[in-house]
Backbone as CSV, one residue per row, in Angstrom:
resi,resn,N_x,N_y,N_z,CA_x,CA_y,CA_z,C_x,C_y,C_z
1,MET,-10.883,6.949,-3.240,-10.067,7.740,-4.157,-9.542,6.864,-5.399
2,GLU,-9.555,7.542,-6.542,-9.206,6.737,-7.706,-7.721,6.561,-7.737
3,ALA,-7.261,5.453,-8.295,-5.897,5.076,-8.319,-4.964,6.130,-9.148
4,ILE,-5.654,6.803,-10.083,-4.904,7.728,-10.869,-4.341,8.789,-9.998
5,TYR,-4.987,9.197,-8.930,-4.562,10.185,-8.104,-3.341,9.773,-7.273
6,GLU,-3.290,8.546,-6.911,-2.143,8.071,-6.206,-0.877,7.952,-7.236
7,ILE,-1.115,7.614,-8.450,0.007,7.575,-9.451,0.396,8.941,-9.760
8,GLN,-0.520,9.866,-9.897,-0.133,11.271,-10.231,0.697,11.866,-9.110
9,ALA,0.285,11.661,-7.868,1.037,12.083,-6.661,2.473,11.566,-6.589
10,GLU,2.581,10.220,-6.891,3.910,9.673,-6.942,4.788,10.224,-7.986
11,THR,4.147,10.441,-9.193,4.927,11.014,-10.236,5.394,12.425,-10.015
12,ILE,4.438,13.258,-9.431,4.704,14.609,-9.095,5.780,14.707,-7.960
13,LYS,5.880,13.743,-7.071,6.836,13.735,-6.013,8.215,13.560,-6.719
14,THR,8.261,12.597,-7.669,9.487,12.273,-8.283,9.971,13.476,-9.132
15,LEU,9.090,14.162,-9.751,9.520,15.341,-10.504,9.840,16.607,-9.636
16,ALA,9.614,16.483,-8.382,9.870,17.617,-7.504,11.309,17.685,-7.061
17,ASN,12.167,17.689,-8.063,13.626,17.651,-7.861,14.264,18.318,-9.006
18,ALA,15.078,19.371,-8.735,15.579,20.180,-9.862,16.521,19.412,-10.804
19,ARG,17.234,18.406,-10.268,18.107,17.535,-11.109,17.277,16.694,-12.073
20,ARG,16.133,16.134,-11.530,15.424,15.323,-12.358,14.665,16.124,-13.529
21,LEU,14.334,17.313,-13.109,13.640,18.186,-14.179,14.758,18.506,-15.175
22,GLU,15.979,18.707,-14.868,17.060,19.028,-15.776,17.227,17.789,-16.662
23,ILE,17.197,16.526,-16.116,17.422,15.360,-16.980,16.234,15.205,-17.893
24,ILE,15.040,15.586,-17.558,13.842,15.565,-18.475,14.064,16.404,-19.564
25,HIS,14.531,17.609,-19.379,14.733,18.577,-20.487,15.909,18.121,-21.334
26,LEU,16.907,17.497,-20.788,18.003,16.990,-21.727,17.551,15.772,-22.464
27,LEU,16.730,14.945,-21.936,16.315,13.785,-22.627,15.217,14.177,-23.640
28,ALA,14.579,15.400,-23.589,13.523,15.779,-24.472,14.230,16.003,-25.903
29,THR,15.481,16.166,-25.972,16.139,16.312,-27.158,16.754,15.022,-27.819
30,GLY,16.433,13.981,-27.016,16.990,12.665,-27.505,17.552,11.743,-26.432
31,PRO,17.609,10.443,-26.582,18.105,9.560,-25.692,19.670,9.886,-25.388
32,ARG,20.041,9.532,-24.216,21.433,9.689,-23.770,21.802,8.582,-22.770
33,GLU,23.107,8.337,-22.787,23.678,7.461,-21.689,24.086,8.201,-20.532
34,VAL,24.244,7.493,-19.442,24.393,8.165,-18.140,25.618,8.974,-18.095
35,GLY,26.758,8.515,-18.629,28.026,9.331,-18.709,27.812,10.624,-19.329
36,ARG,27.099,10.637,-20.571,26.868,11.935,-21.282,26.070,12.778,-20.424
37,LEU,24.965,12.382,-19.813,24.102,13.118,-18.945,24.997,13.768,-17.919
38,ALA,25.790,12.983,-17.223,26.626,13.546,-16.142,27.510,14.662,-16.559
39,VAL,28.104,14.450,-17.777,29.018,15.493,-18.299,28.213,16.806,-18.509
40,GLU,27.094,16.654,-19.180,26.269,17.779,-19.543,25.761,18.494,-18.285
41,MET,25.398,17.750,-17.306,24.917,18.355,-16.104,25.939,18.878,-15.099
42,GLY,27.176,18.334,-15.263,28.263,18.738,-14.363,28.208,18.031,-13.051
43,VAL,27.607,16.835,-12.973,27.584,16.081,-11.740,28.085,14.643,-11.936
44,SER,28.250,13.907,-10.883,28.849,12.680,-10.927,27.879,11.680,-11.635
45,GLN,28.481,10.616,-12.273,27.754,9.595,-12.878,26.805,8.821,-11.994
46,PRO,27.328,8.452,-10.755,26.575,7.763,-9.819,25.202,8.596,-9.342
47,ASN,25.499,9.890,-9.214,24.331,10.853,-8.954,23.230,10.689,-10.058
48,VAL,23.613,10.817,-11.199,22.721,10.769,-12.373,22.075,9.398,-12.390
49,SER,22.779,8.369,-12.204,22.227,6.946,-12.172,21.177,6.850,-11.056
50,GLN,21.389,7.370,-9.931,20.451,7.262,-8.875,19.138,8.055,-9.215
51,HIS,19.193,9.202,-9.919,18.006,9.966,-10.310,17.229,9.134,-11.442
52,LEU,18.037,8.559,-12.277,17.408,7.874,-13.372,16.690,6.650,-12.845
53,ALA,17.286,5.969,-11.816,16.585,4.805,-11.257,15.262,5.180,-10.664
54,VAL,15.262,6.294,-9.989,14.119,6.730,-9.386,12.917,7.007,-10.394
55,MET,13.374,7.755,-11.497,12.502,8.056,-12.621,12.014,6.834,-13.418
56,LYS,12.984,5.875,-13.546,12.509,4.661,-14.141,11.516,3.944,-13.463
57,ALA,11.585,3.921,-12.070,10.798,3.069,-11.215,9.233,3.647,-11.312
58,VAL,9.038,4.953,-11.606,7.704,5.514,-11.746,7.264,5.612,-13.190
59,GLY,8.147,5.225,-14.078,7.815,5.163,-15.523,7.987,6.432,-16.265
60,ILE,8.830,7.377,-15.744,9.053,8.656,-16.379,10.131,8.318,-17.581
61,VAL,11.136,7.500,-17.338,12.120,7.179,-18.285,12.056,5.750,-18.540
62,GLU,12.616,5.291,-19.748,12.917,3.933,-20.130,14.376,3.797,-20.451
63,ALA,14.892,2.588,-20.298,16.267,2.236,-20.604,16.272,1.279,-21.695
64,GLU,17.352,1.318,-22.552,17.625,0.447,-23.647,19.107,0.132,-23.624
65,ARG,19.511,-1.101,-23.622,20.876,-1.417,-23.635,21.410,-1.546,-25.112
66,PHE,22.572,-0.872,-25.269,23.373,-0.996,-26.521,24.728,-1.388,-26.237
67,GLY,24.998,-2.652,-26.364,26.242,-3.261,-25.925,26.539,-3.017,-24.379
68,ARG,27.480,-2.278,-24.053,27.786,-2.033,-22.660,27.129,-0.769,-22.157
69,GLU,26.545,-0.050,-22.983,25.920,1.284,-22.668,24.375,1.065,-22.497
70,ILE,23.913,1.839,-21.462,22.383,1.941,-21.344,21.933,3.280,-21.714
71,HIS,21.078,3.483,-22.718,20.614,4.683,-23.161,19.182,4.947,-22.499
72,TYR,19.030,6.231,-21.979,17.741,6.467,-21.288,16.966,7.444,-22.216
73,ARG,15.687,7.264,-22.291,14.757,8.197,-23.060,13.517,8.352,-22.253
74,LEU,12.859,9.396,-22.523,11.504,9.719,-21.875,10.536,8.626,-22.290
75,ALA,9.789,8.109,-21.331,8.749,7.117,-21.682,7.674,7.718,-22.408
76,ASP,7.383,9.040,-22.129,6.300,9.695,-22.840,6.726,11.179,-23.006
77,PRO,6.933,11.690,-24.306,7.390,13.009,-24.412,6.400,14.132,-23.854
78,ASP,5.185,13.816,-23.597,4.307,14.765,-23.048,4.691,15.069,-21.662
79,VAL,5.547,14.400,-20.971,6.019,14.761,-19.709,6.757,16.215,-19.667
80,VAL,7.383,16.400,-20.905,8.024,17.671,-21.097,7.018,18.837,-21.243
81,ALA,5.965,18.534,-21.964,4.962,19.563,-22.099,4.254,19.871,-20.744
82,ALA,3.996,18.796,-19.832,3.504,19.087,-18.576,4.470,19.881,-17.726
83,CYS,5.699,19.628,-17.830,6.764,20.431,-17.038,6.723,21.900,-17.624
84,ASP,6.707,21.947,-18.897,6.672,23.414,-19.488,5.421,24.176,-19.054
85,LEU,4.255,23.481,-19.059,2.995,24.059,-18.597,3.141,24.578,-17.156
86,MET,3.705,23.808,-16.267,3.920,24.206,-14.865,4.905,25.365,-14.792
87,ARG,5.955,25.270,-15.630,6.939,26.411,-15.550,6.291,27.702,-16.040
88,GLY,5.368,27.670,-16.993,4.717,28.836,-17.476,3.816,29.429,-16.326
89,VAL,3.052,28.450,-15.618,2.293,28.910,-14.425,3.175,29.569,-13.397
90,LEU,4.313,29.067,-13.070,5.253,29.574,-12.075,5.835,30.878,-12.553
91,GLN,6.231,31.050,-13.870,6.713,32.282,-14.330,5.645,33.469,-14.207
92,ARG,4.363,33.065,-14.592,3.316,34.214,-14.523,3.154,34.575,-13.035
93,ARG,3.096,33.569,-12.212,3.058,33.852,-10.743,4.179,34.666,-10.284
94,LEU,5.323,34.420,-10.608,6.513,35.295,-10.149,6.373,36.716,-10.820
95,ALA,5.922,36.829,-12.005,5.658,38.099,-12.584,4.655,38.889,-11.847
96,ARG,3.512,38.271,-11.473,2.485,38.979,-10.618,3.050,39.335,-9.346
97,LEU,3.769,38.434,-8.630,4.395,38.914,-7.350,5.311,39.946,-7.464
98,ALA,6.181,39.961,-8.563,7.119,41.105,-8.869,6.252,42.403,-9.090
99,GLY,5.153,42.242,-9.835,4.336,43.504,-10.009,3.757,43.994,-8.785
100,LEU,3.365,43.091,-7.781,2.821,43.618,-6.559,3.941,44.266,-5.727
101,SER,5.111,43.839,-5.786,6.164,44.462,-4.912,6.637,45.816,-5.524
102,THR,6.345,45.974,-6.809,6.815,47.259,-7.360,5.514,48.226,-7.572
103,SER,4.419,47.839,-7.186,3.233,48.689,-7.302,3.354,49.991,-6.548
104,SER,2.696,51.004,-6.994,2.768,52.305,-6.294,1.826,52.308,-5.155
105,PRO,2.030,53.248,-4.130,1.210,53.243,-2.974,-0.382,53.438,-3.426
106,ALA,-0.573,54.245,-4.422,-1.927,54.451,-4.939,-2.631,53.106,-5.301
107,THR,-1.899,52.327,-6.020,-2.477,51.075,-6.376,-2.637,50.127,-5.176
108,THR,-1.744,50.092,-4.162,-1.937,49.321,-2.975,-3.212,49.794,-2.230
109,THR,-3.391,51.059,-2.138,-4.559,51.663,-1.413,-5.824,51.165,-2.052
110,THR,-5.913,51.223,-3.417,-7.047,50.844,-4.168,-7.300,49.407,-3.862
111,THR,-6.312,48.564,-3.895,-6.575,47.126,-3.554,-6.919,46.926,-2.189
112,ALA,-6.421,47.691,-1.293,-6.680,47.527,0.077,-8.144,47.891,0.428
113,THR,-8.745,48.795,-0.339,-10.167,49.179,-0.048,-11.232,48.466,-0.810
114,ALA,-10.814,47.324,-1.492,-11.737,46.579,-2.228,-12.722,45.954,-1.245
115,PRO,-13.994,45.764,-1.622,-15.024,45.181,-0.831,-14.645,43.761,-0.359
116,PRO,-14.976,43.332,0.866,-14.647,42.005,1.350,-15.522,41.114,0.390
117,LEU,-14.979,39.850,0.295,-15.652,38.858,-0.560,-17.153,38.539,-0.179
118,ALA,-17.547,38.681,0.946,-18.740,38.370,1.498,-19.766,39.480,0.941
119,THR,-19.446,40.693,0.655,-20.263,41.651,0.137,-20.438,41.688,-1.306
120,ILE,-19.545,40.969,-2.043,-19.715,40.806,-3.433,-20.906,39.913,-3.903
121,SER,-21.804,40.318,-4.696,-22.987,39.549,-5.043,-22.498,38.458,-5.911
122,ARG,-23.231,37.340,-5.847,-22.881,36.077,-6.690,-23.775,35.792,-7.666
């Protein structure tokens, strides 16, 4: 297996947290220090610091010291584009599922009588 798959899996595991996704979207508008992020998110500063440490360890964010403050920024702004792309996929999926749950019985019957995949010519 290529190493890139391992790195991708580790990064995706790190992103699989709602607070971290929120941090990414806040940092998309510019660097911030931990205290400001905590206030904007309505969570404790130690909690934000823990999330940032995890994100820094996998290279999602970078830190820069300005006197006594540490400002965090996205290491690569394309991470926001990747998150937005996945969000779009999920929104379309939810819309399809909502459409299925509100479909009329006639539509459901038509779908149920479709030929099995094995009988469709390839």
